[in-house]
N, C-alpha and C positions, 0 to 999 in steps of 0.2 A: 600616530596614534598616542593617546594619552598612556603615560606609564604609571602604574600603581605597584607598590612595594608591601608585600606581606599583609594583605587585607585581613582584618579580623573576621571571625565567623558571622559576626552581627551585619557586617557590611557585604556579604558575599550574595545575598538576596538581590540587593540593589544593583551589583556588578553583573548579575546574570539576567537582568531584564533586557528584552528586546525593544528596539523603537517601534512604537505602536501608535496607529491613528486612534482617536477617540472611538471606543467602542459603540456607545450608545449611537453616535452619529452615524457610524458605519452600519450598524444593524438597521437603523431607520431608512437609510438608502436601499439596503438590501430588500427589506420587506415592501417598500413602495414598488420597486421594479418587479418583484415577484408577484405582487397582488395584480399589477396591470397584464403581466404575461399570463397569468392564470385566467384572467377574464377575456382578454383580447387576442392571445395567442400571436401569430406571425406579425400582425399589425403592431403590436407593442414591441416585438423583438426588432423590427425594422426601424421603428422610432428612435429606440436606444442606439442602435447600431449606427444609424445616420448622425446622431448626436455625438458619439464618441469615437467613431471610426471612419466609416465611408459615408459622406454626406449625400451622395446621388444613389445610394444602393436600392435596387428594385427586387432582388430576389436572394434567397438565402443559400441554396445548395449549389455547390460547385459542379458545373457539368463535366460530362466525361471528355469532351474535347480539350477542355482547360487543363484537366489532369494529364492527359497524353502529351499536350504541348509542353507542359512543365519538365518533362523528362528530357526534352531537347535542349532545355536551358540550363540543365546541370552538367557540369563538366565531367568527363570520364574519370578525372582524378578523384574528384568528390564521390563519384558513384562507387569507385573502387574502395574508398575508405568507409562509406557507409555499409558496403556488403561486407568488409572485414568486422565492422562492428556488430553488424546483424548476425553473423556467424557466431560470434563470441558470446553474445547475448542469448542467443538460441541454445548454445551448447550448455552454458550455466543454467539456464532456466529449465532445460529437459532434465538436468541432473536433479531436479527438485521433484520430479515425478515419483509418486509412490506406490508401491505394490500393495495389493489388497492382502492384508493379513487376518485370518481368521483365528480367533482365540476361544476356547472352551473355558468360560469362567467358572463353571460348575458341571458336574456330570449332566449331559444332555442340554446345555445352555451354550450356544455358539454366538458370539458377537463379532462384528466387524465394522469397518468404515470404507466408504467408497466416495471418490470425489466426482462431482457433476458440475458441468460448466455453468457459468452465470449467463443465461441467454442472451441479453442485450447490455453491452457496456458502452459509456460514454467516455471519451478521453478528450481532455482539454489541453491544447497545446498553446502556450503563450506565444505572442507574436510581437509586434512593435519593433522596438530597436534591436532586439536579439530573438529572431524567430528560432525557437528551439526544435528543430527537425530530429535532432537526437532524442527527444523525448517520444517522439512517435515510435522510434524503435524500442524504447524501453517499455512502452505501454502495449503496443500492438502485437509484438513478438509473443510475449507470454500469453496474451489474449488468444492468440491463434493456437498456440500449443495446448492451452486449456481446452479449446473447442467451442468457445464463444461463438454463436451464430452469427450475431450482428455486432459490428464495431463502428459506433458513431463518433465522428471527429468534429470538433469544434475549434476554430482558431480565428483570431481577429484579422480582418483584412486591413491594409493600409489606406490611406486617403484616397488613392486612385483605385481601390477596390481589389487590389492585387494581393495574393498570398505568395509567400517566398516559395519559389519552385521546388527547393529541397523538401520543404514539408509536403507538399503534393506527391512528390516523387517518392519519399520515404512512406507516405500512406499507402500509396498504390503497391509498392514493392512488398509491403507486409500484410496486405489483404484488409485493409479498412474498407468497410462497406459503403458508407456514405460520408461526405464532407461537407461542412456548413462553414460558410464564411461569416463567423458571428464570434465575439469574444466577450470577455468581462463577466459581470453579474448576469447580463441577459442570456448569455450562452449557457451558464449553469442553470438558469431559471426555465429555460426552454427544454433542457433534457430533464428537469425535474418533473415538469408538468405534462410536457409533449404539447405540439403545436400542431397546426395544419401541415407544416412541412418537416419539422423536427420530431423525431419519436421520443417518447418518454422512455428512459433507460432504467435498468435495474440498479445500476452502480456506476458512480462518476469517479474518474480517475485524473490525476494531473496537478502539476504545481501552479503556482500563479502568485498574484500579488495580494494584499491584505484584503483587497475587495473580493477577489475570487475565493480566498479561503473563508471568508465571512459568508459568502454565498454558498459554499460547500456546507457549511456548518447549518445554515437554514434549511438546506435540500435534505438533510437528515431528518428534521423536524416534520417535513412533508412526506417522509416515507421513502426517500431515495437514499440507498447507501452510499457512503463515499470510502475512498481507500485509507485516507488519514488526513489529519489537519497538516497541509503542506503549503506554507506561505514563503516569504522572503528567504533567500538562501543564507546559509551561515556556515562558518568553518572555524575550528579551534585547531590550533597547532600546539603541541607540547615539544619544545626544542632544548637540547642541552648543548654542552660544549663541543659535541662531536657534529653538530648540525651544521649546514652549509646556509649562511644568511641569505645568500643569493637565491637559493632554492625556496627557502621559507617565505621571503618577500614576494616572491612569484606566486606561490600558492595563496598567500593572503589576498593578493591584488586579483586573483583568478575568481574568487568569490566576490570580492568588494566590486567588481565591475558588473555583476549582475543587476544590480539596482541600488538607488540611494538608500532604500530601507533594508539593505542586507547588512550582516554583521560579522566581523571577524575578530577572533581572540588570539593573542599570543601568550602562551605561559612558559616560563623558564625559571631555572635554578641558577642561572648565569647572567648577571646584569649586562656583561660584555656582548653576549649574544643579543639581548633586547636592544641594545645601542645600536649594534651592527645592523640588525634586521631594519630598525627605523630609518637608518641612513640609507639602506638598500631601498626601501619603500619610496623614499623620495626620488631617488634616481630613476627607478623604473617606472614610476607613475607618470613622469614627463613624457614618456614615449607611447603611452597608451592612447588609442582613438577615443576610448571611453573614459578619459581621464576626470571629467567633471563628476561622473557618476561615481566612479571608484573613490574619488576625494570625499564626496558626500558620505558614502558608506563608512570611510575611514573615521569620520567624525563620531560615528556611533560605536567605535571599535576601541579595543583596549589592550595593552600589553601589561602583563602583571607577572611580578617576580615572587617566587615562592623560595623557601630555603632549601627545599629538596623535591624530587620528582614525585614522591608519594603525596605531597601537598598539592602539586599541580594536577595529578590524577584525581585526587579528591575534588577539587574544584571542578574539573572537567566532568565527572560523573554527576556532580550537583547541576551543572550548566545543561547538561544532556544535549551536545551538539549534534546537528545534522551530519556533518562530516568532521572526522577526528583524524589528524596526521600525527604520528608518533616519530617525529624526527630526532631519535636518540640513538644512543649506541647499542641499545639491546632493546629493540622495540618488542620483540616476541615475549620477552620477560614482562616488560611494562604492560603489554596488552591483556595479560591475565587478570589485571586490576580493573579492566574496562567492564563497567556494569550497564551504562547508559551511552549509547550512540547510535546513529542512523548507519554510518558505515565507516570502518576504520581502515587506515592506510598506513602500513608499516614500513619504517625505514626512510632513507634519504632519497630514494629513487622512485617510491610510490606516490607520484603527485595526484592530487585530487582529481585533476582533469581527466586521468586515465579511467577512473570509474565513471566519469560523466559521460564519456564517450564510447570506449573500445575495450576494457578490460573484460566486460561481461556481467558484472554486477549491475544491479538496478539503481539508477540515480534519483528515482521518485522516493524521496525520504522524508521522515517526520522533522518539523521545524518547531522553533519556539518552545523548546523544552518538552515537546511532546514524545521525544525518543525515550522518555522515561517509561512510557507505557505502550508506545506504538512501534511497530516494525515497519521497514520500507516495503515497497512492492516486491512482491515474488509470485510465482506460479499460484500459490495458495490464495492470493488476493482475487484471482479470477474464478475460483471455484467455491462450490458449497460442500462442505463436508457432511455427509449423510450417514448416519449410523444404522445398522442392521442388527437384528437378533432373531433367532430361531430356536424355539424350545420343542424338544420330544416331549413324550410322556415322562421319560426320565428326568428331563430338565423340569418339567412341573412339580414333580416329586421332590427335586433337590432344593427348590427356592420357594415353593409354594406356602409352606408354613410361615417363613420369614415375611413374605409378602403380606399375608393375612394379618399377622400380628402388627406389621407396621401401619398397614392401612386402617386397621381398628383403632390403634392408638392415635392416628390423626383424624379419627371420626369420618374417614371416607368409605363409607360401608359399601358403596357401588364398586369401589376399587377391590375391596376385599372380595365380594362376591364374584367378581369376574375370575378370580383365582379359585374360590371355593367351589365354584360349579365345576371347573375343570377337574380339580381334585377329586370331587365326588363322582363325576364321569369315569374317571380313571379307576377309581377304587371299585365302582360298580362292575366296570368291565372285568376287572381282575378277579372279583368274586365269582362272576358268571362264568368266566374261562375255568377257574380252579375248581367249580362245581360240575365240570364235565371230565370224563374220563375216556380216552379213546380204547374202544374195544372192537372186536370183529362183529360187525352187523352190517345192517343195511347202509346206514349212513356213518357208522364208525364211531359216532358220539352218543353216549349215554349218560344221563345225570347220575352222579354217584348214589343218590338216594335210591333211584329206580333200581339200579343194579342190585343194591342190598335187599330190597323187598322181593325181587324176583328170586333171589337165592333162598330167602326164607320161605317162599311158596313151595320150591322143590324140595 
C-alpha cells in the first residue's frame, strides 16, 4: 500500500475517493438492459444471462429438486457453522423488534406507530468467484422475522449453470420463497419490472459490484425501493502501537480479496506500525488463493500516518467507511468519536470477518461514503413504520383551534373546514345536552325553558 504522511485538509477529499468506473458509461449500460427487460421480459433476461453467465441457459427458476439435492452437497461441518450463524443473526435481529407505545400528545389525542412487513422483497446474492451464502442469512433471516410473505432470491449461475450448493441450502433453511439463476444488472431489472417468471418486488436488498449498485439506483427511479447504495467492499483500520501488525494485515487482506475494486485504508499515529503492517501484507498475500484480486485492490488502497488518533478518527469520519476496526489500546473511548461508519469492531480480537459471518450483526452495509447518511440493513429495513392517531371529542377541542389557524394561514380552507365542522358539531351537541335537565317524568328529560314556563303557569 502507498504510504502518505500527514495529508493536509485540502488533500483529504482526494484520498477518500473510491475506485470508480466511468459513471456515464455505466448508467448507459444499465438503462439499455432495463429498457429491454421492461419490453421483452424473460426473453431479454435470458439473453443477458447467456451472454454474461450461463451460455446455454433455458429457464430462470431453480426447481425444487435442485434445491433439495444441494443440501446433500453441503458438508455437515458447514451446516453446523451456518446454523450457529443463523441463530446469532436471528437473536440480534429479534432484539430490534419494538413494542407498540401509545402516547397522549394532548388531552384526547393518542398517537402511536406500528410496523407492517413489506409484502414482497427481493434479495440479490453475488456469486461468481465468491458465492456469498452468508448474505442469504443476513437478508432472509430478518425478512422472515419481519413477516415478509414473499422472499425472491436472484443469484448468478456459473458457466455450467450451477449455483453454489451453500447458497441454495441457506436459502431453503431461511425460508426463501423462490430462487432464480440470474445475476447482475439483469437480475435487478427483472425484480424492478417483473417478468413472466420473476415477480416484481417492493424492495431490493443485497450487495454487488458497481454494475449492480448502478442498477439498484436505477430501480429507485422506476419505483422500486432499495436497501441502500451497497457496492464494492471497503475497510478502514485505525491502529496504534498496541496493535498486532499480523492481525491488522489479515484484516486488510480479508476485504481486499473481495474484488479488485475493493479498497482498504490503514490509519495510524505510529510509523513503525505502518511499516510492520506493510511488511506483513507482503508475507500474507503470497499464501492467498485470491492473491491477484487482493493485490489489485491494494493498488487502490492507502496507509496514512497522522500525528495522533484524533486526527485518524477525523479522517475516518470524513471517509465514512463500510467497516471500521479500532485496533487501539482503548477502543471503547475512541469509539465515542465515531460519527460515520457502517459497522464498528472494537479491539484487537474483533476481526471484521466475525461480523461478516457469525457475530449476529448484519454485514449488508453502505459503501462509497454513503455511511454518512445510510444505516446498514436491520429489521427496520424489512418493515414499514405506519403511524396511527385517534382523537376523541376532547382531542378535537384540545388541538382544533390550532389546526384551524394553521390551515387558514396556509390558505388550505378545506383542511380548516374538516376541523371546523367537527368543532361545530361538538359544540352543538354540548349546547343541546346542556339544554336538558333530568327530571322525574315520562322520559326523564325536559328542556330547561319548558320547565320554567310550566312553573310560571302554576
